[in-house]
Backbone as a chain_set.jsonl record, in Angstrom:
{"seq": "EAASTGLPVQRPLFLHYEDDRQTYAIQDSYLYGADMLVAPVWEAGETQRTLYLPGNGEWVHLWSGVRHSGGGKVTVDTPLGQPAVFYRADSSHRQLFEQLRSI", "coords": {"N": [[107.119, -36.37, -22.356], [107.934, -36.983, -19.751], [108.249, -39.744, -20.005], [110.29, -39.909, -21.905], [112.441, -38.443, -20.843], [112.594, -38.95, -18.137], [111.965, -37.124, -16.226], [109.796, -36.048, -13.592], [106.215, -35.628, -13.894], [104.821, -33.848, -12.244], [106.413, -31.182, -10.763], [108.862, -29.61, -8.638], [109.212, -26.053, -8.282], [111.866, -25.152, -8.339], [113.177, -26.92, -10.008], [113.094, -26.1, -12.675], [113.768, -23.5, -12.356], [116.302, -23.004, -11.165], [118.144, -21.009, -10.56], [116.736, -19.142, -9.213], [116.394, -18.269, -6.111], [114.166, -18.032, -4.446], [112.393, -20.015, -5.185], [113.123, -22.378, -3.95], [112.089, -22.553, -1.39], [109.384, -22.768, -1.672], [106.61, -24.687, -1.151], [103.975, -25.095, -1.625], [103.118, -24.804, -4.186], [103.405, -25.982, -7.54], [104.993, -27.137, -10.573], [103.45, -28.316, -13.476], [104.65, -30.263, -15.675], [106.861, -28.274, -17.659], [105.648, -25.875, -18.218], [103.238, -25.181, -16.941], [101.938, -23.796, -14.005], [100.747, -24.596, -10.842], [98.888, -23.675, -8.064], [97.48, -24.897, -5.555], [94.42, -24.462, -3.706], [94.49, -24.605, -0.325], [93.621, -23.882, 2.136], [90.774, -23.869, 4.146], [87.848, -22.294, 2.997], [89.186, -20.362, 1.571], [89.289, -17.799, -0.828], [90.909, -16.375, -2.41], [94.239, -16.403, -3.716], [97.581, -15.968, -3.003], [100.609, -16.046, -4.622], [103.89, -16.959, -5.807], [105.388, -16.17, -8.886], [107.746, -17.606, -10.846], [110.867, -16.78, -12.579], [111.704, -14.714, -15.494], [109.97, -14.281, -17.544], [106.601, -13.945, -18.909], [103.586, -14.929, -17.306], [100.42, -16.454, -17.742], [97.251, -16.154, -16.408], [95.207, -18.857, -16.109], [92.336, -18.872, -16.019], [91.378, -16.243, -16.362], [92.935, -15.106, -18.346], [94.627, -13.015, -17.969], [97.791, -11.46, -18.046], [100.842, -11.812, -16.228], [103.894, -10.638, -14.881], [106.827, -12.582, -14.382], [108.832, -13.37, -11.472], [107.809, -12.216, -9.216], [105.22, -11.712, -6.694], [101.742, -12.516, -6.962], [98.223, -12.002, -6.587], [95.297, -13.801, -6.956], [91.821, -14.397, -7.68], [90.15, -17.261, -6.424], [87.731, -18.929, -6.96], [85.501, -21.692, -6.216], [86.407, -24.506, -8.041], [88.123, -23.162, -9.703], [91.12, -23.104, -9.281], [94.287, -21.494, -8.535], [95.954, -21.301, -11.383], [98.47, -21.093, -13.776], [100.03, -20.458, -16.963], [102.99, -20.498, -18.967], [103.517, -17.713, -21.004], [104.89, -17.949, -23.393], [104.69, -20.59, -24.063], [104.762, -23.606, -25.953], [102.474, -24.996, -25.867], [100.393, -23.273, -25.654], [97.907, -22.817, -27.024], [96.423, -25.102, -26.343], [96.238, -24.738, -23.548], [94.714, -22.384, -23.494], [92.27, -23.355, -24.395], [91.388, -24.755, -22.205], [90.185, -22.886, -20.622], [87.526, -22.726, -21.292], [86.278, -24.878, -20.188]], "CA": [[108.366, -35.834, -21.847], [108.322, -37.772, -18.584], [108.702, -41.058, -20.464], [111.543, -39.831, -22.662], [113.546, -37.838, -20.087], [112.607, -39.416, -16.763], [111.527, -36.063, -15.316], [108.426, -36.257, -13.126], [105.222, -34.727, -14.472], [104.642, -32.805, -11.225], [107.786, -30.801, -10.451], [109.067, -28.422, -7.802], [109.564, -24.892, -9.088], [113.307, -24.992, -8.498], [113.693, -27.804, -11.043], [113.266, -25.31, -13.898], [114.207, -22.148, -11.986], [117.322, -23.274, -10.151], [118.855, -19.779, -10.193], [115.802, -18.307, -8.456], [116.467, -18.789, -4.744], [112.849, -18.063, -3.806], [111.659, -21.23, -5.546], [113.515, -23.509, -3.107], [111.29, -22.577, -0.164], [107.963, -22.877, -2.012], [106.144, -26.069, -1.067], [102.534, -25.169, -1.853], [102.895, -24.615, -5.62], [104.243, -26.89, -8.313], [104.893, -27.081, -12.022], [102.933, -29.499, -14.159], [105.534, -30.111, -16.82], [107.681, -27.066, -17.539], [104.93, -24.674, -18.633], [102.036, -24.878, -16.166], [102.15, -23.651, -12.574], [99.519, -24.834, -10.087], [98.961, -23.304, -6.65], [96.192, -25.353, -5.024], [93.815, -23.849, -2.523], [94.624, -25.594, 0.73], [93.005, -23.388, 3.368], [89.31, -23.885, 4.074], [87.189, -21.012, 2.792], [90.038, -19.418, 0.837], [88.714, -17.369, -2.103], [91.999, -15.743, -3.145], [95.51, -17.087, -3.483], [98.79, -15.205, -3.306], [101.66, -16.992, -4.977], [105.077, -16.438, -6.483], [105.583, -16.612, -10.263], [109.191, -17.572, -11.056], [111.433, -16.449, -13.878], [111.634, -13.362, -16.04], [108.953, -14.204, -18.586], [105.227, -13.68, -18.511], [102.684, -16.034, -16.981], [99.024, -16.14, -18.047], [96.29, -16.782, -15.5], [94.416, -19.745, -16.962], [90.893, -18.608, -16.037], [91.053, -14.877, -16.806], [93.756, -14.709, -19.487], [95.452, -11.861, -17.597], [99.228, -11.739, -18.017], [101.586, -11.329, -15.064], [105.336, -10.786, -15.022], [107.485, -13.483, -13.458], [109.764, -12.758, -10.545], [107.108, -11.523, -8.144], [103.999, -12.311, -6.172], [100.449, -12.069, -7.477], [97.042, -12.507, -5.895], [94.193, -14.035, -7.891], [90.618, -14.997, -7.123], [90.126, -18.724, -6.549], [86.421, -19.497, -6.641], [85.428, -23.142, -6.293], [86.568, -25.013, -9.395], [89.103, -22.38, -10.441], [92.317, -22.872, -8.476], [95.298, -20.629, -9.152], [96.715, -22.016, -12.409], [99.088, -20.192, -14.743], [100.905, -21.089, -17.944], [103.968, -19.572, -19.537], [102.97, -17.054, -22.192], [105.615, -18.395, -24.582], [104.599, -22.051, -24.133], [104.346, -24.202, -27.229], [101.149, -25.576, -25.61], [99.516, -22.139, -25.323], [96.549, -23.001, -27.556], [95.772, -26.114, -25.509], [95.923, -24.12, -22.268], [93.617, -21.438, -23.712], [91.039, -24.127, -24.534], [90.949, -25.182, -20.876], [89.394, -21.799, -20.05], [86.11, -22.905, -21.606], [85.762, -26.1, -19.548]], "C": [[108.853, -36.651, -20.648], [108.873, -39.13, -19.011], [110.058, -40.985, -21.161], [112.716, -39.287, -21.85], [113.672, -38.367, -18.662], [112.224, -38.342, -15.758], [110.108, -36.356, -14.844], [107.473, -35.274, -13.802], [104.993, -33.554, -13.528], [106.023, -32.484, -10.668], [107.849, -29.622, -9.491], [109.531, -27.266, -8.688], [111.061, -24.787, -9.34], [113.904, -25.899, -9.57], [113.956, -27.044, -12.339], [113.757, -23.891, -13.623], [115.263, -22.241, -10.889], [118.106, -22.039, -9.727], [117.983, -18.82, -9.386], [115.686, -18.873, -7.045], [115.099, -18.892, -4.066], [112.103, -19.368, -4.073], [111.983, -22.409, -4.637], [112.665, -23.633, -1.846], [109.799, -22.789, -0.434], [107.546, -24.348, -2.026], [104.653, -26.213, -1.33], [102.144, -24.804, -3.285], [103.803, -25.6, -6.344], [104.056, -26.63, -9.802], [104.318, -28.401, -12.504], [103.609, -29.47, -15.511], [106.352, -28.85, -16.609], [106.877, -25.783, -17.697], [103.709, -24.301, -17.809], [102.369, -24.851, -14.679], [100.803, -23.765, -11.871], [99.774, -24.48, -8.629], [97.619, -23.668, -6.024], [95.717, -24.527, -3.83], [93.858, -24.905, -1.432], [94.086, -25.12, 2.077], [91.493, -23.341, 3.179], [88.765, -22.473, 3.922], [88.004, -19.987, 2.021], [89.409, -19.085, -0.514], [89.712, -16.579, -2.945], [93.27, -16.49, -2.812], [96.635, -16.154, -3.894], [99.905, -16.212, -3.532], [102.776, -16.284, -5.712], [105.151, -17.03, -7.882], [107.076, -16.499, -10.575], [109.593, -17.075, -12.443], [111.228, -15.011, -14.287], [110.544, -13.191, -17.078], [107.578, -13.887, -18.03], [104.479, -14.983, -18.27], [101.259, -15.566, -17.241], [98.135, -16.892, -17.065], [95.311, -17.569, -16.36], [92.971, -19.294, -17.103], [90.539, -17.237, -16.574], [91.796, -14.459, -18.062], [94.644, -13.509, -19.199], [96.906, -12.29, -17.489], [99.872, -11.089, -16.798], [103.069, -11.559, -15.318], [105.868, -11.755, -13.985], [108.425, -12.714, -12.543], [109.106, -12.013, -9.407], [105.864, -12.262, -7.712], [102.771, -11.701, -6.834], [99.353, -12.662, -6.597], [95.926, -12.632, -6.919], [93.008, -14.612, -7.132], [90.651, -16.504, -7.389], [88.755, -19.274, -6.164], [86.455, -21.014, -6.811], [85.499, -23.597, -7.752], [87.565, -24.255, -10.233], [90.322, -22.078, -9.57], [93.302, -21.989, -9.241], [96.168, -21.466, -10.092], [97.193, -20.997, -13.421], [99.857, -21.016, -15.759], [101.836, -20.033, -18.518], [103.422, -19.014, -20.844], [103.642, -17.534, -23.474], [105.579, -19.919, -24.766], [104.177, -22.513, -25.52], [102.966, -24.854, -27.102], [100.095, -24.503, -25.321], [98.086, -22.354, -25.804], [95.773, -24.04, -26.748], [95.349, -25.507, -24.176], [94.754, -23.137, -22.407], [92.281, -22.16, -23.84], [90.509, -24.595, -23.185], [90.046, -24.147, -20.224], [87.9, -22.02, -20.254], [85.505, -24.159, -20.965], [84.808, -25.752, -18.437]], "O": [[110.037, -36.971, -20.545], [109.853, -39.611, -18.442], [110.88, -41.891, -21.025], [113.866, -39.627, -22.129], [114.731, -38.249, -18.045], [112.162, -38.614, -14.56], [109.297, -36.862, -15.619], [107.893, -34.2, -14.233], [104.972, -32.401, -13.958], [106.723, -33.364, -10.167], [106.992, -28.739, -9.526], [110.167, -27.482, -9.719], [111.484, -24.382, -10.423], [115.034, -25.669, -10.001], [114.939, -27.317, -13.028], [114.12, -23.165, -14.549], [115.131, -21.635, -9.826], [118.68, -22.024, -8.638], [118.467, -17.786, -8.927], [114.963, -19.843, -6.815], [114.899, -19.747, -3.204], [111.269, -19.78, -3.266], [111.196, -23.352, -4.557], [112.542, -24.727, -1.294], [109.03, -22.974, 0.51], [108.061, -25.146, -2.809], [104.115, -27.319, -1.268], [100.977, -24.527, -3.564], [104.842, -26.002, -5.821], [103.094, -25.991, -10.227], [104.663, -29.468, -11.995], [103.188, -28.731, -16.401], [106.513, -28.407, -15.472], [107.365, -24.708, -17.348], [103.187, -23.198, -17.966], [103.003, -25.77, -14.158], [99.835, -23.11, -12.258], [100.753, -24.928, -8.032], [96.716, -22.834, -5.969], [96.51, -23.979, -3.065], [93.311, -25.994, -1.606], [94.095, -25.874, 3.05], [90.998, -22.833, 2.173], [89.177, -21.563, 4.641], [87.557, -18.855, 1.836], [89.036, -19.988, -1.263], [89.4, -16.163, -4.061], [93.376, -17.13, -1.765], [96.637, -15.616, -5.001], [100.113, -17.117, -2.725], [102.622, -15.154, -6.176], [104.997, -18.238, -8.06], [107.617, -15.394, -10.569], [108.767, -16.967, -13.349], [110.666, -14.201, -13.55], [110.225, -12.063, -17.456], [107.415, -13.6, -16.844], [104.709, -15.992, -18.936], [100.929, -14.407, -16.989], [98.25, -18.108, -16.909], [94.66, -17.006, -17.24], [92.427, -19.33, -18.207], [89.485, -17.081, -17.19], [91.35, -13.559, -18.775], [95.345, -13.033, -20.092], [97.221, -13.335, -16.921], [99.51, -9.985, -16.39], [103.45, -12.569, -15.909], [105.417, -11.755, -12.839], [108.769, -11.561, -12.805], [109.768, -11.255, -8.699], [105.497, -13.292, -8.277], [102.763, -10.529, -7.212], [99.543, -13.691, -5.95], [95.642, -11.691, -7.66], [93.166, -15.232, -6.081], [91.116, -16.956, -8.435], [88.622, -19.992, -5.173], [87.341, -21.55, -7.476], [84.737, -23.122, -8.594], [87.84, -24.649, -11.366], [90.534, -20.934, -9.168], [93.157, -21.771, -10.444], [97.013, -22.242, -9.644], [96.429, -20.144, -13.871], [100.287, -22.132, -15.469], [101.518, -18.844, -18.551], [102.925, -19.76, -21.688], [103.018, -17.524, -24.536], [106.36, -20.467, -25.544], [103.341, -21.888, -26.172], [102.357, -25.223, -28.106], [99.024, -24.809, -24.797], [97.143, -22.094, -25.056], [94.581, -23.862, -26.499], [94.228, -25.733, -23.72], [93.898, -23.069, -21.526], [91.254, -21.62, -23.429], [89.306, -24.809, -23.035], [89.23, -24.487, -19.367], [87.093, -21.542, -19.456], [84.332, -24.459, -21.187], [84.27, -26.644, -17.782]]}, "num_chains": 1, "name": "protein.A"}
């Protein structure tokens, strides 16, 4: 997609959610493509992460498989090796994302 459209692989949330004003102020989460949201742990000793999930659709927590509604904040556990990563429930890459859970 990046090669064919010129869009960067790592994207700010507002690139795909331009009508969601909250996404413009978020600088500690990003989209990897259009379907995966990553919120890295950046504070030493942090074991949970609270983040905003944009849009109206559902997001799936990569590690637990729990679904969350977009348009609000969620808090998830972030043990070492399992940063806060979500994918869109309606993603065409859903099966690939589900396989990452077993890594």
